[in-house]
One Martini backbone bead per residue (centre of mass of N, CA, C, O) as a GRO file, in nm:
protein
  249
    1MET     BB    1  -8.612 -18.845   5.614
    2LEU     BB    2  -8.496 -18.516   5.551
    3SER     BB    3  -8.172 -18.388   5.621
    4ALA     BB    4  -8.001 -18.076   5.695
    5VAL     BB    5  -7.659 -17.946   5.687
    6THR     BB    6  -7.503 -17.639   5.788
    7CYS     BB    7  -7.173 -17.509   5.709
    8LEU     BB    8  -6.877 -17.334   5.791
    9VAL     BB    9  -6.593 -17.285   5.567
   10GLU     BB   10  -6.248 -17.229   5.575
   11SER     BB   11  -6.053 -17.090   5.304
   12PRO     BB   12  -5.858 -16.944   5.063
   13MET     BB   13  -6.139 -16.848   4.916
   14GLY     BB   14  -6.293 -16.852   5.184
   15VAL     BB   15  -6.609 -16.839   5.302
   16ARG     BB   16  -6.821 -17.128   5.313
   17LYS     BB   17  -7.110 -17.309   5.237
   18VAL     BB   18  -7.220 -17.625   5.375
   19THR     BB   19  -7.440 -17.879   5.247
   20ARG     BB   20  -7.604 -18.160   5.398
   21ALA     BB   21  -7.774 -18.457   5.294
   22THR     BB   22  -8.001 -18.681   5.462
   23ILE     BB   23  -8.140 -19.013   5.497
   24VAL     BB   24  -8.379 -19.109   5.740
   25ALA     BB   25  -8.544 -19.257   5.963
   26SER     BB   26  -8.804 -19.151   6.155
   27ARG     BB   27  -8.769 -19.347   6.406
   28LEU     BB   28  -8.452 -19.265   6.448
   29MET     BB   29  -8.532 -18.989   6.493
   30PRO     BB   30  -8.538 -18.742   6.678
   31SER     BB   31  -8.734 -18.490   6.771
   32LYS     BB   32  -8.458 -18.336   6.830
   33LEU     BB   33  -8.214 -18.164   6.640
   34LYS     BB   34  -7.871 -18.123   6.721
   35VAL     BB   35  -7.641 -17.882   6.578
   36ASN     BB   36  -7.288 -17.835   6.596
   37CYS     BB   37  -7.111 -17.569   6.446
   38ARG     BB   38  -6.776 -17.510   6.361
   39PRO     BB   39  -6.535 -17.328   6.266
   40VAL     BB   40  -6.271 -17.350   6.028
   41VAL     BB   41  -5.931 -17.296   6.061
   42TRP     BB   42  -5.692 -17.188   5.843
   43SER     BB   43  -5.328 -17.231   5.849
   44GLY     BB   44  -5.196 -17.230   5.528
   45GLU     BB   45  -5.190 -17.508   5.444
   46PRO     BB   46  -5.208 -17.746   5.231
   47ILE     BB   47  -5.446 -17.941   5.090
   48ARG     BB   48  -5.478 -18.291   5.148
   49SER     BB   49  -5.532 -18.600   4.988
   50TYR     BB   50  -5.654 -18.921   5.097
   51SER     BB   51  -5.638 -19.280   5.038
   52THR     BB   52  -5.698 -19.537   5.245
   53PHE     BB   53  -5.758 -19.771   5.056
   54ASN     BB   54  -5.504 -19.774   4.866
   55ALA     BB   55  -5.290 -19.777   5.083
   56HIS     BB   56  -5.382 -20.039   5.213
   57SER     BB   57  -5.356 -20.220   4.960
   58ALA     BB   58  -5.052 -20.177   4.895
   59THR     BB   59  -4.948 -20.260   5.174
   60SER     BB   60  -5.067 -20.548   5.174
   61ASN     BB   61  -4.925 -20.655   4.919
   62SER     BB   62  -4.629 -20.608   5.004
   63THR     BB   63  -4.653 -20.775   5.263
   64GLU     BB   64  -4.727 -21.045   5.130
   65GLU     BB   65  -4.469 -21.070   4.947
   66ARG     BB   66  -4.266 -21.069   5.180
   67LYS     BB   67  -4.379 -21.311   5.335
   68SER     BB   68  -4.366 -21.517   5.081
   69GLY     BB   69  -4.098 -21.442   4.892
   70LYS     BB   70  -4.227 -21.301   4.632
   71MET     BB   71  -4.130 -21.185   4.331
   72PRO     BB   72  -4.129 -21.053   4.040
   73ALA     BB   73  -4.138 -21.218   3.753
   74ILE     BB   74  -3.926 -21.286   3.444
   75TRP     BB   75  -4.064 -21.491   3.250
   76PRO     BB   76  -4.240 -21.314   3.059
   77LYS     BB   77  -3.996 -21.164   2.936
   78VAL     BB   78  -3.844 -21.410   2.827
   79LYS     BB   79  -4.074 -21.514   2.648
   80ALA     BB   80  -4.101 -21.262   2.469
   81PHE     BB   81  -3.808 -21.257   2.366
   82THR     BB   82  -3.807 -21.540   2.238
   83THR     BB   83  -4.039 -21.495   2.041
   84PHE     BB   84  -3.915 -21.256   1.889
   85THR     BB   85  -3.655 -21.398   1.798
   86ALA     BB   86  -3.784 -21.632   1.641
   87SER     BB   87  -3.949 -21.461   1.444
   88GLY     BB   88  -3.713 -21.299   1.325
   89THR     BB   89  -3.552 -21.543   1.220
   90LEU     BB   90  -3.769 -21.652   1.026
   91VAL     BB   91  -3.796 -21.401   0.850
   92ILE     BB   92  -3.500 -21.377   0.761
   93GLY     BB   93  -3.471 -21.663   0.645
   94ALA     BB   94  -3.696 -21.642   0.432
   95ALA     BB   95  -3.578 -21.399   0.281
   96GLY     BB   96  -3.306 -21.529   0.207
   97LEU     BB   97  -3.422 -21.774   0.051
   98SER     BB   98  -3.573 -21.608  -0.161
   99MET     BB   99  -3.325 -21.465  -0.280
  100VAL     BB  100  -3.178 -21.720  -0.375
  101VAL     BB  101  -3.397 -21.826  -0.566
  102ILE     BB  102  -3.415 -21.576  -0.746
  103TYR     BB  103  -3.119 -21.577  -0.836
  104LEU     BB  104  -3.117 -21.858  -0.971
  105ILE     BB  105  -3.338 -21.803  -1.177
  106LEU     BB  106  -3.213 -21.553  -1.315
  107SER     BB  107  -2.937 -21.684  -1.386
  108GLU     BB  108  -3.067 -21.907  -1.569
  109LEU     BB  109  -3.243 -21.718  -1.765
  110LEU     BB  110  -3.044 -21.440  -1.802
  111SER     BB  111  -2.782 -21.560  -1.827
  112PRO     BB  112  -2.545 -21.601  -2.075
  113SER     BB  113  -2.421 -21.878  -1.920
  114GLY     BB  114  -2.669 -22.028  -1.928
  115ASP     BB  115  -2.844 -22.299  -2.031
  116THR     BB  116  -3.075 -22.151  -2.175
  117GLN     BB  117  -2.905 -21.973  -2.367
  118ILE     BB  118  -2.738 -22.196  -2.503
  119PHE     BB  119  -2.977 -22.357  -2.610
  120ASN     BB  120  -3.110 -22.136  -2.787
  121ARG     BB  121  -2.865 -22.085  -2.970
  122SER     BB  122  -2.839 -22.372  -3.082
  123VAL     BB  123  -3.120 -22.403  -3.211
  124SER     BB  124  -3.090 -22.164  -3.405
  125LEU     BB  125  -2.853 -22.281  -3.570
  126ILE     BB  126  -2.999 -22.539  -3.667
  127GLU     BB  127  -3.247 -22.401  -3.809
  128LYS     BB  128  -3.043 -22.238  -4.017
  129ASP     BB  129  -2.931 -22.508  -4.114
  130GLU     BB  130  -2.947 -22.689  -4.406
  131THR     BB  131  -2.799 -22.956  -4.347
  132ALA     BB  132  -2.948 -23.028  -4.086
  133ARG     BB  133  -3.231 -23.035  -4.219
  134ALA     BB  134  -3.165 -23.259  -4.421
  135LEU     BB  135  -3.094 -23.482  -4.213
  136LEU     BB  136  -3.396 -23.445  -4.080
  137GLN     BB  137  -3.614 -23.415  -4.301
  138CYS     BB  138  -3.748 -23.154  -4.364
  139ASN     BB  139  -4.061 -22.990  -4.437
  140ASP     BB  140  -3.980 -22.778  -4.683
  141THR     BB  141  -4.061 -22.459  -4.813
  142GLU     BB  142  -4.085 -22.150  -4.954
  143GLU     BB  143  -4.295 -22.047  -4.730
  144SER     BB  144  -4.210 -22.283  -4.524
  145LYS     BB  145  -4.095 -22.421  -4.207
  146GLU     BB  146  -4.005 -22.657  -4.010
  147LYS     BB  147  -4.044 -22.726  -3.678
  148LEU     BB  148  -3.840 -22.788  -3.419
  149LYS     BB  149  -3.749 -23.018  -3.168
  150ALA     BB  150  -3.630 -22.954  -2.830
  151TYR     BB  151  -3.452 -23.173  -2.596
  152GLY     BB  152  -3.363 -23.390  -2.377
  153GLU     BB  153  -3.393 -23.652  -2.224
  154ILE     BB  154  -3.517 -23.982  -2.261
  155PHE     BB  155  -3.835 -24.101  -2.142
  156THR     BB  156  -4.063 -24.353  -2.152
  157SER     BB  157  -4.259 -24.236  -1.906
  158ASP     BB  158  -4.231 -23.956  -2.065
  159LYS     BB  159  -4.442 -23.731  -2.266
  160TRP     BB  160  -4.304 -23.468  -2.180
  161THR     BB  161  -4.089 -23.228  -2.294
  162ARG     BB  162  -4.049 -23.037  -2.037
  163ASN     BB  163  -3.938 -23.306  -1.857
  164ARG     BB  164  -3.661 -23.295  -2.027
  165PRO     BB  165  -3.354 -23.287  -1.945
  166ILE     BB  166  -3.052 -23.124  -1.965
  167VAL     BB  167  -2.726 -23.199  -2.040
  168SER     BB  168  -2.484 -23.050  -1.815
  169THR     BB  169  -2.144 -22.905  -1.800
  170LYS     BB  170  -1.894 -22.766  -1.571
  171LYS     BB  171  -1.560 -22.639  -1.635
  172ILE     BB  172  -1.225 -22.581  -1.516
  173ASP     BB  173  -0.939 -22.472  -1.613
  174LYS     BB  174  -0.605 -22.380  -1.568
  175ASN     BB  175  -0.693 -22.067  -1.656
  176GLY     BB  176  -1.006 -22.020  -1.540
  177LYS     BB  177  -1.195 -22.131  -1.750
  178ALA     BB  178  -1.510 -22.191  -1.875
  179HIS     BB  179  -1.671 -22.502  -1.953
  180TYR     BB  180  -1.935 -22.608  -2.179
  181PHE     BB  181  -2.152 -22.895  -2.164
  182MET     BB  182  -2.386 -23.030  -2.414
  183ARG     BB  183  -2.704 -23.227  -2.439
  184PHE     BB  184  -2.938 -23.289  -2.715
  185HIS     BB  185  -3.249 -23.296  -2.888
  186VAL     BB  186  -3.365 -23.331  -3.229
  187GLU     BB  187  -3.688 -23.293  -3.408
  188SER     BB  188  -3.880 -23.428  -3.650
  189LYS     BB  189  -4.115 -23.601  -3.833
  190LYS     BB  190  -3.869 -23.820  -3.922
  191LYS     BB  191  -3.629 -23.718  -3.738
  192ARG     BB  192  -3.343 -23.782  -3.509
  193GLY     BB  193  -3.110 -23.595  -3.303
  194LEU     BB  194  -2.775 -23.539  -3.169
  195VAL     BB  195  -2.638 -23.284  -2.960
  196HIS     BB  196  -2.310 -23.133  -2.937
  197ILE     BB  197  -2.154 -22.914  -2.689
  198GLU     BB  198  -1.890 -22.655  -2.684
  199ALA     BB  199  -1.805 -22.405  -2.445
  200VAL     BB  200  -1.639 -22.086  -2.387
  201GLU     BB  201  -1.512 -21.842  -2.225
  202SER     BB  202  -1.515 -21.506  -2.286
  203ASP     BB  203  -1.312 -21.208  -2.327
  204LYS     BB  204  -1.536 -21.011  -2.487
  205ASN     BB  205  -1.795 -21.160  -2.405
  206TYR     BB  206  -2.070 -21.268  -2.225
  207GLN     BB  207  -2.084 -21.491  -2.416
  208PRO     BB  208  -2.018 -21.787  -2.504
  209ASP     BB  209  -1.807 -21.974  -2.702
  210PHE     BB  210  -1.811 -22.182  -2.962
  211LYS     BB  211  -1.613 -22.470  -3.018
  212SER     BB  212  -1.839 -22.702  -3.058
  213MET     BB  213  -2.068 -22.860  -3.314
  214TYR     BB  214  -2.276 -23.155  -3.338
  215LEU     BB  215  -2.453 -23.400  -3.553
  216ASP     BB  216  -2.650 -23.696  -3.484
  217VAL     BB  217  -2.769 -23.931  -3.725
  218ALA     BB  218  -2.924 -24.197  -3.807
  219GLY     BB  219  -2.738 -24.312  -4.089
  220GLU     BB  220  -2.536 -24.070  -4.056
  221GLN     BB  221  -2.308 -23.841  -4.078
  222ARG     BB  222  -2.124 -23.644  -3.910
  223TYR     BB  223  -2.211 -23.304  -3.821
  224TYR     BB  224  -2.042 -22.989  -3.840
  225LEU     BB  225  -2.114 -22.674  -3.742
  226ILE     BB  226  -1.857 -22.668  -3.539
  227LYS     BB  227  -1.529 -22.679  -3.553
  228PRO     BB  228  -1.264 -22.775  -3.400
  229GLN     BB  229  -0.969 -22.650  -3.274
  230LEU     BB  230  -0.658 -22.732  -3.343
  231GLY     BB  231  -0.379 -22.772  -3.194
  232THR     BB  232  -0.059 -22.694  -3.188
  233VAL     BB  233   0.232 -22.866  -3.265
  234ALA     BB  234   0.522 -22.908  -3.130
  235LYS     BB  235   0.844 -22.890  -3.232
  236PRO     BB  236   1.101 -23.079  -3.203
  237LYS     BB  237   1.407 -23.056  -3.030
  238GLY     BB  238   1.724 -23.069  -2.986
  239PHE     BB  239   2.018 -23.025  -2.878
  240LEU     BB  240   2.031 -22.704  -2.775
  241GLY     BB  241   1.807 -22.632  -3.009
  242VAL     BB  242   1.931 -22.845  -3.216
  243ASN     BB  243   1.909 -23.006  -3.526
  244TRP     BB  244   2.034 -23.307  -3.580
  245GLY     BB  245   2.109 -23.391  -3.886
  246PRO     BB  246   1.918 -23.459  -4.130
  247LYS     BB  247   1.689 -23.326  -4.330
  248ARG     BB  248   1.336 -23.323  -4.312
  249ASN     BB  249   1.029 -23.328  -4.497
   0.00000   0.00000   0.00000
């Protein structure tokens, strides 16, 4: 059975009619339904709505936490902060390591004082030197010249030229200048020689200046592509800066 109840409700917007419909079993409904509705007089105060369910739930939760003595834990926040810090540290460390590796590679390949640049300059000088090519017995013609192979130390177990490292050393003298020492092999189809290089840091150029360079070929005399400059020997002086005794030629 469907029953409807209509009431008049007074509010700031005026008097309005409210109708409520309910469905009840016919056997539970009395034969005559009497509904007494009285108008509600609004007192002028704002109408407030309350949710008894939410208030009761929040109150019960806070009461249970107080009774158990457990407050909201800070462990999740500490864990999140630790994870963020560790991740940030790893990212920054990886970026820094990558920058160092890139710098070392670029300085080795592109730096004028790097081993790669000194090696390439030395090989170019040997390929252009006719005496060095004659000692290596290069098969040269008027139209073409034999290309030389240049590589580092020889290992019997290594057949690849690219895996033969070049022996190089860098030293600083008492004046603060850098000296570069290098040794590598040059090879033609018939002969093989050993090249020794000494270069010193230049005051005028970015590239080091070659101080000495010579080629040793088995069975041949040492050939100097660049002869070292011999230092001047100071002439000894006598007592009080005067050479006493007879003059010597």
